[in-house]
C-alpha positions in Angstrom: 7.8 -9.5 -12.9 9.4 -8.9 -16.4 12.8 -10.9 -17.4 15.9 -9.8 -15.1 18.4 -8.8 -16.1 21.9 -10.8 -15.8 25.2 -10.1 -13.8 26.7 -9.0 -17.6 24.2 -6.2 -18.1 24.7 -5.1 -14.5 28.5 -4.9 -14.5 28.1 -3.6 -18.8 26.1 -0.8 -16.9 28.4 0.2 -13.8 31.6 -0.3 -16.2 30.0 2.8 -18.4 28.9 4.8 -15.3 31.7 5.3 -13.8 35.0 3.6 -16.2 37.4 5.4 -13.5 36.0 3.8 -10.7 38.8 2.0 -8.5 36.2 -1.9 -8.8 38.9 -3.9 -7.6 41.9 -4.5 -5.5 43.9 -7.7 -5.4 47.3 -6.4 -3.3 49.0 -4.1 -4.9 46.9 -4.2 -7.9 43.9 -1.8 -8.3 41.8 -2.2 -11.2 39.4 0.4 -12.7 35.9 -0.9 -14.2 36.6 0.1 -17.1 40.2 -1.8 -17.1 38.7 -4.4 -15.4 35.5 -4.3 -18.2 38.1 -4.0 -21.2 40.4 -7.4 -20.0 37.1 -9.5 -19.0 35.9 -8.8 -22.7 39.0 -9.5 -24.4 39.7 -12.8 -22.7 35.2 -13.0 -23.8 36.8 -12.8 -27.5 39.8 -15.5 -26.6 37.4 -17.8 -24.9 34.5 -17.6 -27.4 36.9 -18.4 -30.3 37.9 -21.6 -28.7 34.0 -22.6 -28.2 32.6 -21.3 -25.2 29.1 -20.3 -25.5 25.6 -20.8 -24.4 25.2 -24.3 -23.2 28.8 -25.0 -22.2 30.6 -25.0 -19.2 34.0 -23.6 -18.4 36.1 -24.8 -15.4 38.2 -21.6 -14.0 41.2 -23.7 -11.1 43.4 -20.6 -10.1 44.3 -19.2 -6.9 42.0 -15.9 -6.1 43.1 -13.2 -8.1 42.1 -10.3 -10.4 42.4 -12.5 -13.2 39.6 -15.2 -11.9 37.7 -12.5 -10.8 37.8 -11.8 -14.9 38.1 -15.1 -15.8 34.5 -15.1 -14.1 33.4 -11.9 -15.8 34.4 -13.1 -19.4 32.7 -16.9 -19.3 29.0 -15.0 -18.1 30.0 -12.8 -21.3 30.2 -15.8 -23.8 27.0 -17.1 -22.2 28.7 -20.1 -21.0 28.5 -21.1 -17.1 31.3 -21.3 -15.5 32.9 -24.4 -12.5 34.7 -23.4 -9.6 37.7 -25.8 -9.2 39.9 -25.2 -6.0 43.8 -25.6 -7.1 44.8 -27.0 -3.9 42.4 -29.5 -4.0 43.9 -33.7 -4.9 44.5 -34.0 -8.7 42.1 -37.2 -8.6 39.7 -34.8 -7.0 40.1 -32.4 -10.1 39.8 -34.5 -12.6 36.8 -36.3 -11.0 34.3 -33.5 -10.9 35.9 -32.0 -14.9 35.0 -35.7 -16.0 31.7 -35.4 -14.1 31.0 -31.9 -15.4 32.1 -32.4 -18.8 33.1 -28.8 -18.8 34.8 -27.8 -22.3 37.7 -25.7 -21.4 39.7 -25.1 -18.5 41.4 -21.8 -17.3 44.1 -21.9 -15.0 47.8 -20.7 -13.9 50.5 -23.1 -14.2 50.3 -26.5 -15.8 46.8 -27.9 -16.1 45.9 -30.8 -13.4 44.5 -32.9 -16.4 44.9 -33.6 -19.9 41.7 -34.3 -22.2 40.1 -30.5 -21.8 41.9 -27.5 -23.8 43.2 -25.6 -21.9 43.4 -21.8 -21.8 46.5 -20.1 -19.4 45.4 -17.6 -16.8 48.9 -16.4 -16.4 50.1 -16.1 -19.4 49.5 -12.6 -21.6 46.6 -12.6 -23.5 46.7 -12.4 -27.3 44.7 -9.1 -28.9 41.9 -10.2 -29.6 39.0 -8.1 -31.6 35.7 -6.4 -29.7 33.6 -9.0 -28.7 29.9 -8.3 -29.0 27.1 -10.9 -28.0 23.7 -10.8 -26.9 23.5 -10.4 -23.0 22.9 -14.6 -21.5 19.2 -15.7 -21.2 18.4 -15.3 -17.9 17.1 -18.6 -17.7 20.4 -20.1 -18.7 23.3 -21.3 -16.2 25.2 -18.9 -14.5 27.4 -21.1 -12.4 28.0 -24.9 -11.1 29.2 -25.3 -7.7 30.4 -28.6 -6.9 29.0 -29.8 -2.8 30.2 -33.2 -1.1 27.4 -36.1 -2.1 26.3 -38.8 0.6 26.9 -41.7 -2.3 30.6 -40.7 -2.3 30.4 -38.8 -5.8 30.4 -35.0 -5.1 27.3 -32.7 -6.9 27.5 -30.4 -9.7 24.1 -27.4 -8.8 23.0 -25.7 -11.5 22.0 -22.0 -10.6 21.0 -19.8 -12.9 21.7 -15.9 -14.3 17.7 -15.2 -13.3 17.8 -16.8 -9.5 21.6 -15.3 -9.0 20.2 -11.8 -10.1 17.6 -12.2 -8.0 20.1 -12.5 -4.9 22.0 -9.9 -5.8 18.9 -7.7 -5.7 17.7 -8.8 -2.3 20.6 -8.2 -0.7 21.6 -5.2 -2.2 18.1 -3.8 -1.0 18.9 -5.4 2.4 21.9 -4.0 3.0 21.4 -0.5 1.2 24.1 -0.7 -1.0 25.9 2.2 -2.3 28.8 2.9 -4.2 30.9 4.2 -1.5 30.7 -0.2 0.2 34.0 -1.8 0.1 33.5 -5.5 0.0 36.3 -7.9 1.1 36.3 -11.2 -0.3 37.7 -14.4 2.3 36.0 -17.2 0.8 37.2 -19.6 -1.3 35.4 -19.5 -5.1 34.3 -22.5 -4.6 32.0 -21.4 -1.1 29.2 -20.1 -3.0 28.6 -16.7 -0.6 31.9 -15.9 -2.8 29.6 -14.7 -5.5 27.8 -12.5 -3.3 31.6 -10.9 -2.1 32.5 -10.3 -5.8 29.2 -9.8 -8.2 27.4 -7.7 -5.1 29.8 -4.4 -5.2 31.3 -4.9 -8.8 27.4 -4.6 -10.1 26.7 -1.6 -7.9 29.3 0.4 -8.0 31.6 -0.3 -4.8 34.8 -2.0 -4.6 36.4 -5.2 -3.9 39.2 -6.3 -2.0 40.6 -9.8 -3.1 42.1 -11.3 0.1 44.7 -14.2 0.0 44.2 -17.6 1.8 46.8 -16.5 4.2 45.7 -13.6 5.2 42.3 -15.1 5.9 43.2 -17.1 8.6 45.6 -14.4 10.6 43.3 -12.3 12.1 45.9 -9.9 13.2 46.7 -9.1 8.9 43.3 -9.5 8.6 41.7 -6.3 10.9 44.6 -4.8 9.9 43.6 -4.9 5.5 40.1 -4.4 6.8 41.4 -0.5 8.1 43.6 -0.2 5.3 41.3 -0.3 2.6 38.7 1.6 4.0 36.1 -1.9 4.1 32.6 -2.0 4.4 31.7 -5.4 4.5 32.7 -8.7 5.8 31.1 -11.7 5.4 31.7 -14.8 6.8 31.5 -18.0 8.7 30.8 -18.1 12.9 34.8 -19.4 12.2 36.3 -17.2 10.2 34.8 -13.8 12.7 36.1 -15.8 15.3 39.7 -15.4 14.2 38.2 -11.4 13.9 37.4 -11.8 16.9 40.4 -13.1 19.1 42.4 -10.6 17.4 40.6 -7.9 19.2 38.8 -6.8 16.1 36.5 -4.1 16.2 34.9 -1.8 13.7 31.8 0.4 14.5 31.7 1.2 10.5 31.2 -2.4 9.6 28.2 -4.3 8.1 29.1 -8.2 8.6 27.0 -10.8 7.4 27.3 -14.3 9.3 26.6 -17.7 7.9 28.1 -21.0 6.3 27.6 -22.5 9.6 24.8 -22.2 12.7 25.5 -19.2 14.6 26.2 -19.9 18.2 24.3 -17.0 21.0 27.8 -16.7 23.0 29.8 -15.8 19.8 26.4 -13.6 18.0 26.7 -11.8 22.1 30.3 -11.2 21.6 30.0 -10.1 17.9 27.2 -7.6 18.4 29.4 -4.8 20.1 32.1 -5.4 17.7 30.1 -4.2 14.3 27.8 -1.8 13.4 25.5 -3.7 11.7 25.2 -8.1 12.1 23.2 -10.2 9.6 22.7 -13.9 10.4 22.3 -15.1 6.9 21.0 -18.8 5.6 20.8 -20.7 3.2 22.0 -24.0 0.9 23.7 -24.1 -2.9 20.7 -25.2 -4.1 18.4 -22.2 -3.1 21.6 -19.8 -4.4 23.5 -18.7 -1.9 21.5 -16.6 1.1 17.7 -17.5 1.1 16.6 -15.9 4.6 18.4 -13.3 7.2 17.8 -12.0 10.5 19.3 -8.9 11.5 20.6 -9.6 15.5 19.8 -7.6 17.7 22.3 -6.4 20.9 22.2 -9.1 23.6 20.3 -11.9 21.4 19.2 -15.1 24.0 18.4 -16.9 21.0 19.5 -17.1 17.5 17.4 -16.8 14.3 17.8 -17.4 10.4 15.2 -14.6 10.2 12.6 -14.4 7.0 12.7 -15.1 3.0 14.4 -12.3 1.2 12.6 -11.1 -2.0 12.1 -13.6 -4.2 12.1 -16.5 -2.1 9.7 -18.5 -0.4 9.7 -20.8 2.7 7.9 -23.8 4.2 8.4 -25.8 7.1 6.3 -29.5 6.5 6.2 -32.7 7.2 6.6 -35.9 4.8 3.5 -35.4 2.8 4.3 -31.5 2.2 1.6 -30.3 4.9 2.8 -26.8 6.5 3.5 -27.1 9.8 5.2 -25.8 13.1 8.3 -27.4 13.1 9.3 -29.9 10.6 11.7 -30.1 7.3 12.5 -26.7 5.6 11.6 -26.4 1.9 12.1 -22.7 0.3 10.4 -22.4 -3.0 10.6 -19.4 -5.3 13.1 -17.8 -8.0 16.0 -18.9 -5.8 15.1 -22.2 -6.5 18.5 -23.6 -8.7 18.1 -26.4 -11.3 18.9 -29.0 -10.1 22.2 -31.5 -10.1 24.2 -31.8 -13.1 23.1 -34.6 -14.8 21.4 -36.5 -11.9 18.1 -36.5 -12.4 16.9 -38.8 -9.9 18.7 -36.5 -7.7 17.2 -33.6 -9.1 13.7 -35.1 -8.9 14.2 -36.4 -5.3 15.7 -32.8 -3.8 13.6 -31.0 -6.3 9.3 -31.4 -5.6 6.7 -29.5 -7.7 5.1 -26.9 -5.3 2.1 -27.2 -4.2 2.1 -23.5 -2.7 3.2 -21.5 -5.5 2.2 -20.8 -8.8 1.7 -23.9 -11.5 5.7 -25.2 -12.6 7.3 -23.8 -9.0 9.1 -26.0 -7.4 10.6 -26.2 -3.9 13.4 -27.6 -2.3 13.8 -29.9 0.4 16.6 -28.4 2.2 16.8 -31.3 5.1 17.2 -28.7 7.5 14.8 -29.7 10.7 13.3 -25.8 11.8 10.2 -24.4 13.6 8.8 -21.0 13.3 9.4 -18.1 16.6 8.2 -15.1 16.3 11.9 -14.0 15.4 11.6 -16.2 12.1 12.8 -19.2 11.7 14.8 -21.3 13.8 17.0 -24.2 13.2 17.4 -27.1 14.8 19.7 -30.0 13.1 19.7 -31.9 9.7 17.9 -34.9 9.6 20.4 -36.7 7.1 24.8 -37.0 8.3 25.1 -33.6 6.4 26.7 -31.7 8.5 29.4 -27.9 8.0 32.7 -28.2 8.9 34.5 -24.3 8.7 31.6 -23.5 6.5 31.8 -26.1 4.3 29.5 -28.5 3.8 29.9 -32.6 4.2 28.4 -35.4 3.8 29.8 -37.7 5.4 28.7 -40.8 3.9 31.4 -39.7 1.0 34.1 -39.8 3.7 33.0 -42.7 5.0 33.0 -43.9 1.1 36.8 -42.6 1.0 37.7 -44.9 4.0 36.0 -48.0 3.1 38.3 -48.0 -0.1 41.5 -47.8 1.8 43.1 -51.2 1.5 42.7 -53.0 5.6 39.5 -50.5 6.3 36.8 -53.0 7.0 34.5 -50.8 8.9 34.6 -46.7 9.0 32.6 -43.9 10.7 32.7 -40.6 10.3 31.7 -37.6 12.5 31.6 -34.4 13.8 32.9 -32.7 16.9 33.0 -29.1 17.4 34.8 -27.8 14.2 36.9 -30.8 14.0 36.3 -33.9 11.5 36.6 -37.6 13.2 37.2 -40.8 11.9 36.4 -44.4 13.5 37.9 -47.3 12.2 38.0 -51.2 12.4 41.0 -52.8 10.7 44.3 -51.1 9.6 45.2 -48.9 7.6 48.6 -47.5 8.0 48.5 -43.5 6.9 44.8 -43.6 6.4 44.8 -39.4 6.5 47.8 -39.1 4.1 45.5 -41.4 1.6 42.4 -39.9 2.3 44.2 -36.2 1.6 45.1 -38.1 -2.4 41.2 -37.6 -2.9 39.3 -35.3 -0.8 39.5 -32.3 -0.1 41.6 -31.0 2.6 38.6 -30.4 5.3 36.3 -33.3 4.1 40.0 -35.3 5.4 39.4 -36.6 9.5 42.1 -34.5 11.8 41.6 -37.4 14.2 41.3 -41.0 13.8 40.4 -43.6 16.7 40.6 -47.1 15.5 37.5 -49.6 17.4 37.9 -53.5 17.7 34.0 -53.2 16.5 31.4 -50.2 15.9 29.0 -49.7 19.2 25.4 -50.9 17.4 21.7 -49.4 18.7 19.2 -52.2 19.9 17.8 -52.3 16.3 21.6 -52.9 15.1 22.3 -50.0 13.3 25.8 -47.8 13.9 25.2 -45.9 16.9 26.4 -42.5 16.1 25.9 -41.0 19.6 28.2 -43.9 21.6 30.0 -42.6 18.9 30.5 -39.1 19.3 30.7 -39.4 23.2 33.9 -41.0 22.4 35.5 -37.9 20.9 
């Protein structure tokens, strides 16, 4: 396979082919491909003048908007990688990630969250700039960095190259049969890597992107009305997000639905399948570039599969010596594998290992997910560690526990998940524990319930008995 084009080239070709077609809708704002291309070009010139370019990282901290999509395209044009930050996160969290990432620039709206990083305001009029011209990014260079929860209490940045992103877009284009008539709804937060599929796939295939504000995503009837009003053809959401639509009575036989980010319950699959024309269960960790496998949900599914690998992806079910087994840890290889963790060589070496099944120099990402092979494809069983999913967000319970242990009055703590809720068990007394956690952790990592105990239950070998705690919820 020759060098893959990057999103910069793919979008540029589309803008040249269909300049007057609507590319993006954000509320009352509607941008043609030509207008979006010109805005990205103008911002790219300003970013390059401020030092953005190959080998640099540009943070984007703003609510989802047309300006954010413009910024993503502009950053890519300079050859830099973009780092999405959620403006709703606590200032301490934003500053931690900015410092850890070494970002060269911060694009934001309103007052900046930090000092020490040059800031460009997206909500101010952009000054005139000369046309920006630069060679397309190297396909091997980073396209973006996404921070995920860390088991040691420190979040980690996953570095994903352009070639992996393009491979994902090509694979999903072919799986879904993308056309210029597609209208994609973007409901996912920019810090959730699946948002990149919602944004980039329509823009590189000539479709239309419809952005949804964070409030509308939780209002089922309003979301359903937007889908109908804009003629949306593709919706991607977590099981939690699809429940919002299902509870609102949503049904649209024209729609293609993608569901992923959390394990798909069979009952929900059976409820959703007749509501849409097509339902695809997708699976993939951030380290394997958004989605790695897919499964077409059949009518009346009895069991749930995460399916088979997308093009450019290899999957292996292995034991602790990387021998192939019928049931074990899922290891993912191929062009989809990320470069590793930003500035974390030891952790990268631990999770990204040489691929004994592929070409020399290839690597496998050890997911920590236990699976088994079935006739229908791979079946997800459980995690091999304490990583969990909370409303689609990846959470390392160790990071939540480390934050609690740092609080005054907390002697011991354990976090568990019950349904969609994160629950904390605490030995000791810390007034306003949830409020204090909200000052350092994103909202989805703050336990919704705190249970105080005199002592934590132990297993016979002296370890914390998590199963006994889960039974207390």
